[in-house]
Wavefront OBJ file of the C-alpha trace (Angstrom):
o trace
v 10.766 1.079 -6.215
v 8.319 1.251 -8.911
v 6.985 4.506 -10.259
v 3.721 6.245 -8.887
v 1.625 8.296 -10.672
v -1.454 10.827 -10.230
v -2.349 12.879 -12.942
v -5.868 13.912 -14.570
v -6.301 12.029 -17.740
v -8.029 14.651 -19.323
v -5.248 17.186 -18.732
v -2.251 15.098 -19.568
v -1.558 13.245 -22.799
v 0.611 10.501 -20.994
v 0.443 7.332 -22.665
v 1.539 8.900 -26.049
v 4.790 10.831 -24.760
v 8.216 9.455 -24.256
v 9.442 8.949 -20.329
v 12.695 8.735 -18.648
v 13.494 5.800 -16.504
v 13.314 7.660 -13.231
v 11.792 5.397 -10.494
v 9.370 8.284 -9.086
v 7.971 10.823 -11.463
v 6.632 14.485 -10.334
v 4.818 15.765 -13.147
v 4.069 19.161 -11.532
v 7.505 19.941 -10.020
v 8.280 22.272 -12.602
v 5.108 24.485 -11.677
v 6.398 25.356 -8.252
v 8.900 27.557 -6.888
v 11.665 26.332 -4.401
v 10.965 29.285 -2.410
v 6.832 29.428 -2.623
v 5.005 32.083 -1.019
v 2.845 30.076 1.276
v 0.193 32.681 2.021
v -0.332 33.177 -1.801
v -0.699 29.485 -2.514
v -3.195 29.156 0.351
v -5.381 31.666 -1.407
v -5.575 29.726 -4.838
v -9.074 28.301 -5.189
v -7.523 25.093 -6.514
v -5.988 24.436 -2.784
v -8.379 22.178 -1.019
v -8.790 22.872 2.597
v -8.929 19.446 4.662
v -12.314 18.848 6.255
v -11.453 16.360 8.981
v -13.781 15.975 11.824
v -12.119 17.440 15.111
v -14.393 14.936 17.210
v -11.326 13.322 19.008
v -9.314 16.984 19.543
v -8.519 17.507 23.207
v -9.325 14.174 24.353
v -5.618 13.274 24.968
v -3.083 15.838 23.692
v 0.035 14.331 22.438
v 3.120 15.919 20.696
v 6.403 15.030 19.203
v 8.026 15.017 22.404
v 5.842 12.463 23.722
v 7.534 9.857 21.412
v 11.380 8.344 21.400
v 12.803 7.848 18.297
v 14.100 4.461 17.863
v 15.155 3.689 14.158
v 14.109 4.736 10.582
v 12.224 2.070 8.999
v 11.080 3.756 5.751
v 11.440 6.956 3.618
v 9.471 8.568 0.936
v 9.396 11.758 -1.069
v 7.512 14.115 1.925
v 9.456 12.547 4.913
v 10.353 9.357 7.053
v 8.864 6.581 8.829
v 10.188 5.770 12.303
v 9.659 3.476 14.702
v 8.941 4.952 17.835
v 8.355 4.472 21.552
v 5.431 6.359 23.569
v 7.279 7.915 26.408
v 3.883 9.195 28.315
v 0.033 8.234 29.028
v -1.815 4.836 29.234
v 0.178 3.425 26.422
v 3.623 4.411 27.796
v 6.267 1.970 26.435
v 4.268 1.037 23.296
v 6.010 0.818 19.876
v 4.393 2.597 16.980
v 5.290 3.633 13.523
v 5.634 7.474 12.944
v 4.888 8.834 9.669
v 6.304 12.197 9.229
v 5.229 14.475 6.317
v 6.725 18.105 5.503
v 3.816 20.604 5.326
v 5.568 23.005 2.960
v 6.207 20.049 0.341
v 2.474 18.926 0.226
v 0.807 22.244 0.185
v 2.760 23.134 -2.813
v 0.682 20.703 -4.993
v -3.023 20.814 -4.210
v -3.182 17.038 -5.293
v -0.791 16.214 -2.347
v -2.830 18.189 0.007
v -5.884 15.955 -1.258
v -3.962 12.682 -0.875
v -2.965 13.852 2.956
v -6.582 14.619 3.504
v -7.641 11.277 2.127
v -5.236 8.958 3.859
v -6.021 10.767 7.337
v -9.521 10.509 6.730
v -9.566 6.748 5.670
v -7.301 5.821 8.542
v -10.015 7.132 10.924
v -12.845 5.927 9.587
v -11.831 2.569 8.491
v -11.125 -0.172 11.230
v -10.774 -3.783 10.113
v -8.345 -6.642 11.024
v -6.486 -6.287 7.855
v -5.976 -2.557 7.517
v -3.302 -0.523 9.543
v -4.745 1.525 12.706
v -4.179 5.113 13.061
v -3.358 5.706 16.610
v -2.538 9.218 16.800
v -2.436 12.357 14.575
v -0.919 15.739 15.400
v 0.959 18.627 13.707
v 3.929 21.185 14.371
v 4.332 24.422 12.346
v 6.177 22.658 9.849
v 5.091 18.986 9.827
v 2.319 16.536 10.077
v 2.592 13.445 12.225
v 0.690 10.050 11.772
v 1.241 7.379 14.667
v 0.163 4.112 13.219
v 0.595 0.456 14.567
v 3.866 -0.747 14.235
v 3.927 -3.826 11.848
v 7.404 -5.391 13.064
v 7.246 -8.011 10.172
v 8.015 -5.567 7.569
v 6.602 -5.578 3.828
v 5.253 -8.507 1.978
v 7.638 -7.251 -0.688
v 10.659 -8.143 1.281
v 9.732 -11.606 1.936
v 8.566 -12.364 -1.907
v 11.947 -10.771 -2.669
v 13.618 -13.485 -0.391
v 11.674 -16.238 -1.528
v 11.860 -15.511 -5.076
v 8.108 -17.179 -5.485
v 5.534 -18.616 -3.121
v 3.784 -21.902 -3.294
v 0.229 -21.656 -4.237
v -0.938 -22.570 -0.498
v 1.213 -19.530 0.615
v -0.198 -17.223 -2.061
v -3.631 -18.308 -1.250
v -3.037 -17.324 2.414
v -2.125 -13.823 1.705
v -4.650 -13.282 -1.170
v -7.329 -14.119 0.975
v -6.767 -11.472 3.606
v -6.124 -8.930 1.017
v -9.359 -9.874 -0.499
v -11.187 -9.149 2.767
v -9.458 -6.037 3.109
v -10.263 -4.866 -0.397
v -14.001 -5.871 0.108
v -14.187 -3.897 3.357
v -13.006 -0.848 1.364
v -15.349 -1.268 -1.592
v -18.361 -1.520 0.869
v -17.360 1.763 2.287
v -17.312 3.417 -1.025
v -13.364 3.304 -1.389
v -11.164 2.328 -4.229
v -7.758 1.450 -2.929
v -5.748 1.812 -6.175
v -2.431 1.129 -4.910
v -2.144 -2.632 -4.234
v 1.293 -3.796 -4.625
v 3.787 -5.985 -2.301
v 5.410 -2.700 -0.703
v 1.854 -1.848 0.521
v 1.059 -5.024 2.317
v 2.703 -5.087 5.930
v 3.152 -8.038 8.272
v 2.616 -8.127 11.838
v 4.174 -10.111 14.565
v 2.078 -13.192 13.606
v 2.539 -12.986 9.868
v -1.070 -11.740 9.221
v -1.266 -8.627 6.615
v -2.473 -5.075 7.146
v -2.733 -2.776 4.176
v -1.184 0.577 4.398
v -0.689 3.770 2.429
v -4.223 5.293 1.453
v -3.068 8.429 -0.284
v -4.345 7.304 -3.653
v -7.679 6.111 -2.721
v -10.678 7.415 -4.172
v -13.655 8.080 -1.684
v -17.427 8.207 -2.028
v -17.587 5.791 -4.919
v -21.307 4.525 -5.598
v -22.102 1.608 -7.628
v -21.391 2.116 -11.254
v -19.394 5.317 -10.536
v -16.293 6.143 -12.348
v -13.194 8.249 -11.928
v -10.574 9.443 -14.117
v -7.380 9.829 -12.246
v -4.424 8.414 -13.729
v -2.921 6.966 -10.367
v -1.067 4.076 -9.109
v 2.002 2.009 -9.675
v 2.358 1.420 -13.690
v 2.990 -2.548 -13.351
v -0.229 -2.944 -11.409
v -2.221 -0.420 -13.015
v -5.309 -1.742 -14.889
v -5.747 -1.123 -18.693
v -8.995 1.322 -18.300
v -6.852 3.544 -16.150
v -4.279 3.697 -19.179
v -6.807 3.947 -21.783
v -8.593 6.975 -20.053
v -11.850 5.075 -20.162
v -12.883 5.884 -16.587
v -12.389 3.414 -13.980
v -14.256 1.906 -10.787
v -13.661 -0.803 -8.245
v -12.622 -3.355 -10.517
v -9.192 -1.907 -11.000
v -8.374 -3.132 -7.392
v -9.422 -6.896 -8.803
v -6.750 -6.490 -11.742
v -4.109 -5.280 -9.241
v -5.007 -8.327 -7.071
v -4.589 -10.661 -9.949
v -1.137 -8.706 -11.068
v -0.117 -9.307 -7.390
v -1.063 -13.098 -7.650
v 0.726 -13.497 -10.629
v 3.928 -11.734 -8.947
v 3.627 -14.019 -5.877
v 3.437 -17.434 -8.181
v 6.170 -16.405 -10.743
v 8.542 -13.952 -9.527
v 7.395 -10.717 -11.307
v 4.047 -8.806 -12.566
v 2.739 -10.134 -15.680
v 3.530 -7.400 -18.068
v 6.912 -5.395 -17.750
v 9.056 -3.629 -19.834
v 12.602 -1.917 -19.874
v 10.757 1.424 -19.517
v 7.453 2.706 -18.367
v 6.256 3.051 -22.308
v 6.976 -0.263 -23.075
v 5.341 -1.699 -19.909
v 2.165 0.205 -20.612
v 2.280 -1.170 -24.112
v 2.469 -4.714 -22.855
v -0.472 -4.216 -20.292
v -2.516 -2.930 -22.932
v -1.576 -5.421 -25.713
v 0.565 -8.374 -24.692
v -0.824 -11.925 -24.096
v -0.743 -13.349 -20.796
v 1.998 -16.025 -20.265
v 1.026 -18.682 -17.932
v 3.537 -20.777 -16.423
v 3.037 -24.757 -16.837
v 3.389 -25.611 -13.358
v 0.314 -23.523 -12.044
v -2.577 -25.573 -11.187
v -5.618 -25.265 -13.367
v -7.490 -23.362 -10.545
v -4.710 -20.892 -10.321
v -4.648 -20.114 -14.099
v -8.334 -19.822 -14.253
v -8.368 -17.296 -11.517
v -5.466 -15.257 -13.409
v -7.356 -15.231 -16.526
v -10.674 -13.894 -15.010
v -8.935 -11.316 -12.880
v -6.638 -9.999 -15.703
v -9.373 -9.503 -18.216
v -8.586 -6.086 -20.051
v -12.462 -5.500 -20.214
v -13.494 -4.212 -17.050
v -17.005 -5.357 -17.220
v -15.857 -8.878 -17.859
v -13.302 -9.021 -15.172
v -14.123 -11.204 -12.054
v -15.283 -9.099 -9.313
v -16.888 -6.568 -11.669
v -20.482 -7.067 -11.049
v -22.657 -5.801 -8.095
v -21.555 -8.778 -5.834
v -17.958 -7.781 -6.011
v -15.715 -9.829 -3.969
v -18.171 -12.646 -3.537
v -17.309 -13.821 -7.398
v -13.762 -14.042 -6.239
v -14.230 -15.478 -2.871
v -16.274 -18.465 -4.521
v -13.580 -19.220 -7.049
v -12.053 -22.837 -6.916
v -8.738 -21.515 -6.127
v -10.053 -20.745 -2.658
v -12.303 -23.915 -2.348
v -10.406 -25.014 0.950
v -10.675 -21.966 2.817
v -13.438 -20.975 5.332
v -13.785 -17.190 5.044
v -15.190 -17.163 8.618
v -11.718 -18.387 9.741
v -10.091 -16.068 7.543
v -11.584 -12.915 8.995
v -11.221 -14.185 12.383
v -7.567 -14.790 11.857
v -7.735 -18.280 12.695
v -5.463 -19.365 9.743
v -2.086 -20.246 10.448
v 0.429 -17.767 8.595
v 2.885 -19.569 6.318
v 5.629 -17.248 7.473
v 6.030 -15.659 10.955
v 8.556 -12.848 11.522
v 11.812 -13.964 13.323
v 12.432 -11.405 15.797
v 14.588 -11.383 19.093
v 12.943 -8.546 20.724
v 10.053 -6.155 20.527
v 12.031 -3.490 18.830
v 14.083 -5.822 16.321
v 13.959 -4.195 13.148
v 15.497 -7.225 10.893
v 12.488 -7.351 8.837
v 13.125 -3.734 7.479
v 15.493 -2.696 4.845
v 18.943 -1.884 6.170
v 19.156 1.116 3.983
v 16.748 2.621 6.287
v 17.592 0.944 9.807
v 21.207 1.911 9.486
v 20.444 5.658 9.038
v 20.457 7.812 12.244
v 16.704 8.323 13.344
v 16.633 12.059 13.333
v 13.505 14.126 12.916
v 15.181 17.239 11.100
v 13.701 20.586 11.660
v 11.477 21.706 8.884
v 12.855 24.085 6.203
v 9.507 26.186 6.423
v 7.342 26.998 9.091
v 3.722 27.807 7.711
v 1.969 31.031 8.676
v -1.211 30.920 10.813
v -3.480 31.297 7.596
v -1.455 28.748 6.081
v -1.895 26.145 8.586
v -5.455 26.560 8.383
v -5.271 24.127 5.595
v -4.670 21.517 8.055
v -7.285 22.512 10.603
v -8.627 19.348 12.457
v -5.659 17.204 11.811
v -5.358 15.923 15.314
v -6.736 12.590 16.268
v -6.518 10.235 19.262
v -7.886 6.724 18.566
v -11.074 5.738 20.917
v -9.038 2.551 21.787
v -6.322 4.674 23.568
v -9.225 5.606 26.208
v -10.227 2.200 26.714
v -6.906 0.651 28.092
v -6.587 -0.264 31.512
v -3.794 0.858 33.454
v -2.535 -2.681 34.087
v -1.962 -2.763 30.144
v 0.369 0.077 30.082
v 3.404 -2.172 28.693
v 1.178 -4.712 26.775
v 2.619 -3.498 23.612
v 6.191 -4.087 24.311
v 6.727 -7.956 24.171
v 9.171 -10.400 22.870
v 8.525 -12.437 19.982
v 9.810 -15.981 20.123
v 12.487 -17.072 17.513
v 10.739 -19.750 15.684
v 11.834 -21.555 12.727
v 9.495 -21.594 9.728
v 7.662 -24.885 9.683
v 5.924 -24.323 5.932
v 7.865 -25.449 2.911
v 8.605 -22.660 0.695
v 10.257 -22.557 -2.740
v 14.019 -21.666 -2.643
v 16.917 -22.055 -4.489
v 15.627 -19.496 -7.503
v 17.541 -16.560 -8.469
v 16.376 -12.753 -7.369
v 12.627 -12.220 -8.164
v 13.320 -9.451 -10.596
v 14.655 -12.236 -12.981
v 11.364 -13.587 -14.297
v 11.374 -17.332 -14.784
v 9.503 -17.258 -18.115
v 11.375 -14.025 -19.358
v 14.895 -14.069 -18.261
v 15.734 -17.766 -17.971
v 14.950 -18.443 -14.226
v 15.146 -22.455 -14.758
v 15.045 -22.177 -18.700
v 16.573 -19.888 -21.298
v 13.808 -20.170 -24.069
v 10.135 -19.424 -23.432
v 9.246 -21.505 -26.733
v 10.821 -24.619 -24.837
v 8.137 -24.447 -22.308
v 4.563 -26.082 -22.472
v 3.446 -22.278 -21.737
v -0.026 -21.127 -22.118
v -0.409 -17.953 -24.029
v -4.057 -16.296 -22.996
v -5.576 -13.346 -25.102
v -7.090 -11.086 -22.548
v -9.353 -9.046 -24.946
l 1 2 3 4 5 6 7 8 9 10 11 12 13 14 15 16 17 18 19 20 21 22 23 24 25 26 27 28 29 30 31 32 33 34 35 36 37 38 39 40 41 42 43 44 45 46 47 48 49 50 51 52 53 54 55 56 57 58 59 60 61 62 63 64 65 66 67 68 69 70 71 72 73 74 75 76 77 78 79 80 81 82 83 84 85 86 87 88 89 90 91 92 93 94 95 96 97 98 99 100 101 102 103 104 105 106 107 108 109 110 111 112 113 114 115 116 117 118 119 120 121 122 123 124 125 126 127 128 129 130 131 132 133 134 135 136 137 138 139 140 141 142 143 144 145 146 147 148 149 150 151 152 153 154 155 156 157 158 159 160 161 162 163 164 165 166 167 168 169 170 171 172 173 174 175 176 177 178 179 180 181 182 183 184 185 186 187 188 189 190 191 192 193 194 195 196 197 198 199 200 201 202 203 204 205 206 207 208 209 210 211 212 213 214 215 216 217 218 219 220 221 222 223 224 225 226 227 228 229 230 231 232 233 234 235 236 237 238 239 240 241 242 243 244 245 246 247 248 249 250 251 252 253 254 255 256 257 258 259 260 261 262 263 264 265 266 267 268 269 270 271 272 273 274 275 276 277 278 279 280 281 282 283 284 285 286 287 288 289 290 291 292 293 294 295 296 297 298 299 300 301 302 303 304 305 306 307 308 309 310 311 312 313 314 315 316 317 318 319 320 321 322 323 324 325 326 327 328 329 330 331 332 333 334 335 336 337 338 339 340 341 342 343 344 345 346 347 348 349 350 351 352 353 354 355 356 357 358 359 360 361 362 363 364 365 366 367 368 369 370 371 372 373 374 375 376 377 378 379 380 381 382 383 384 385 386 387 388 389 390 391 392 393 394 395 396 397 398 399 400 401 402 403 404 405 406 407 408 409 410 411 412 413 414 415 416 417 418 419 420 421 422 423 424 425 426 427 428 429 430 431 432 433 434 435 436 437 438 439 440 441 442 443 444 445 446 447 448 449 450
């Protein structure tokens, strides 16, 4: 798991500091007691209340008892993600993903409260073919529950890890759908800021959906910049690291990093620790492998420009510059948004509740939603007022569709040629000898990004 950050740049002199190699860094952990006075925290003026519209409250009340826990499919710092089956209502029998968050952990840090608010609001407001849907949201005295559509294909990270690298045709497919998702977010004034293979999920047909919107920045107008240091280091744009303020172009840098990852087996700038990774993002030359087509090389050069104003996608036309690049010349974008393209990979599943596309570290664990350590007081719970939500689509379903969410996905062989026979993708072909031992022996192009 890559490190994820969220700090205010004017408060923390991070780049000059030495860091340990922990996977996840909690920069504010030391400021909070393990037995906090929750009511006192609530009264702190830095604690932000969650202004969530209650327009859907009461339309169809759901609770934890309406869902059967099936399997664990993920785990994070504040809770777990379960595969669950709805036991009641018009969508009885449907599989969902249930994200469970511990309130006491969230409320200790105002930033985490803000992240929760952001994710909840964006999931309600944004509806798009390539963005995961929120179906329900509810809470108990100690936990928050987000019920999301179940993406049975798992993370793109897993498939990229299994394959080693993708063919350009395969990468083009995934990038095209990701571009349209980012384009839609940008049009709504949202910077995503956390694009990485772990946050790209696959559905039963192999199409993608973005997930995890806690690090998004909302209400961004043309030309606006923000100064929060957040994201995953390997995918973080230079202007974030340089404290210059950043805008929507940071997502296009991350797209270039993801494209490079797909085509070579690792992000373009990595080091033995976070400090060295940051240094390489800011200073190292871009090494372009010789087997890439000229179109792929050109797109990577233009997306991975350290000067944000020179980066492809930085103008007012945003994604149009990228969509018009020759790398995508064979695509019809109307077919992309209509999901008419044939995915290069379709999950091989034997049943609707098959969890083979998820990490066994999670799926082998017992699906237990443990009681919360703390139950918040009535005053503390006011922070989460209006959290409850029911998707409008729930009320549009007909009774004959009660079991529509439970279906068997046929086992099918992958018909598309894929790159195989490579060592695990954390051994970069051009840095750790995957195919060659000496980078100087390659006809490798080194690109100055400044």
